[in-house]
C-alpha positions in Angstrom: 86.2 93.5 127.6 89.0 96.0 126.8 92.2 94.6 125.4 95.4 96.6 125.4 98.8 95.9 124.0 99.9 94.4 127.4 97.0 91.9 127.6 97.5 90.7 124.0 101.2 90.4 124.4 100.8 88.4 127.7 98.3 86.0 126.0 100.7 85.5 123.1 103.7 84.9 125.4 101.7 82.4 127.4 100.6 80.6 124.2 104.1 80.3 123.0 105.3 78.8 126.2 102.4 76.2 126.2 103.0 75.5 122.6 106.7 74.8 123.1 106.0 72.5 126.1 103.4 70.5 124.1 105.6 69.7 121.2 109.1 69.3 122.6 110.2 66.1 124.4 112.8 66.3 127.1 116.2 65.0 126.2 116.0 62.1 128.7 112.6 61.0 127.6 112.3 58.3 124.9 110.2 59.3 121.9 106.6 58.0 122.0 106.2 58.4 118.3 108.6 56.5 116.0 109.1 57.4 112.3 110.9 56.4 109.1 111.1 59.8 107.6 114.9 59.7 107.2 114.6 56.4 105.4 112.0 57.5 103.0 113.7 60.8 102.4 117.1 59.2 101.7 115.5 56.6 99.4 114.3 59.5 97.2 117.6 61.4 97.5 115.6 64.3 99.0 117.1 66.9 101.3 115.5 68.1 104.5 115.0 71.4 102.7 113.3 69.8 99.8 110.9 67.9 102.1 110.3 71.1 104.1 109.3 73.0 101.0 106.9 70.3 99.9 105.2 70.3 103.3 105.5 74.1 104.0 107.5 73.8 107.2 111.0 74.9 108.3 113.8 72.4 107.4 114.6 72.3 111.2 111.2 70.9 111.7 112.1 67.9 109.5 115.3 67.4 111.6 113.3 67.5 114.8 110.8 65.0 113.4 113.5 62.6 112.3 115.2 62.7 115.7 112.0 62.1 117.5 112.2 65.5 119.3 108.9 66.7 117.8 105.6 65.1 117.2 103.9 66.3 114.0 100.4 67.6 113.9 97.8 65.5 112.1 97.9 67.9 109.2 101.7 67.6 108.9 101.7 63.8 109.2 99.1 63.6 106.4 101.2 66.0 104.2 104.3 63.9 104.8 102.5 60.7 103.9 101.1 62.3 100.8 104.6 63.4 99.6 105.8 59.8 99.8 102.6 58.3 98.6 102.2 56.0 101.6 99.7 55.6 104.4 100.6 57.7 107.5 101.1 54.5 109.5 103.9 53.5 107.2 105.8 56.6 108.3 104.7 56.8 111.9 104.1 54.3 114.7 103.6 54.3 118.5 105.8 51.2 118.7 109.3 50.9 117.4 109.6 49.6 113.8 111.2 46.3 113.1 114.6 46.6 111.4 114.3 46.5 107.7 116.9 43.7 107.5 114.7 41.4 109.5 111.7 42.2 107.3 113.6 41.6 104.1 115.4 38.3 104.9 113.6 35.1 104.0 111.7 33.5 106.9 113.1 30.2 108.1 110.9 27.4 109.4 111.8 28.1 113.1 111.2 31.9 112.9 108.4 33.5 114.8 105.8 35.3 112.8 
């Protein structure tokens, strides 16, 4: 099979389009993956740039992750968990996280568990 510049460029262009469609969420869609990256980052007084350098990604990627506009690859999710020293499910969840205030307040006898 002969490959010329045009064939290679066409394949690359198509790959980029598919890649962008796979990772980006439309603005009116709700995120299907929830995260606490901003919380963990703020707790450690870490900038997006700092976290990006530690995980070898662009700082904009960290912003997209925090806003829920981008779902990380398994590799990136594991790298982020390693940076913070927590299991990946502590950072990411398929269901919304409970507010920290409700987790920190003492349980009263009538509260649900």
